[in-house]
C-alpha positions, 0 to 999 in steps of 0.5 A: 500500500502506498501513501499519497499526499494530496492538496485540495482546495478547502471547498473541495475537501469539505464536499469530499468529506460530506460525500464520504460521510453520506456513503458511510466510508472514510475519505481515503476509501472514497478517493480510492474508489473514485480513482479506481472508477476513473481508471476503469472508465479510461481503460474501457475507452482504450479497449473500445478504441482498440477494437474500433481500429480493427473493425471495418466500415462495412462491419459497422454498417452491417451492425447498424443495419441490425438495429430496428427502425422505429419512430423518432423520439422527440429530442432524438431528431438528427441535427441539420448539417452545418455549413462550413465557414467559407463553403458555398 
């Protein structure tokens, strides 16, 4: 186990303490969980990126063709294409 000295702004430390208390755990445990969660998210993104590099465009199109078409839900409408600056 390693020791880490960490400087935090007072307001962040207060919020951290409140959050840890609300979860019923120590600040140390809360920070350890937060770091583990962030690392996990970053590693997941790396894995997905690596898999995407190996996938072909046609594989993506084939996979998307399997998604059933349905009614567009309000708020999920495609955005209109933006014109690039300087484009005719």
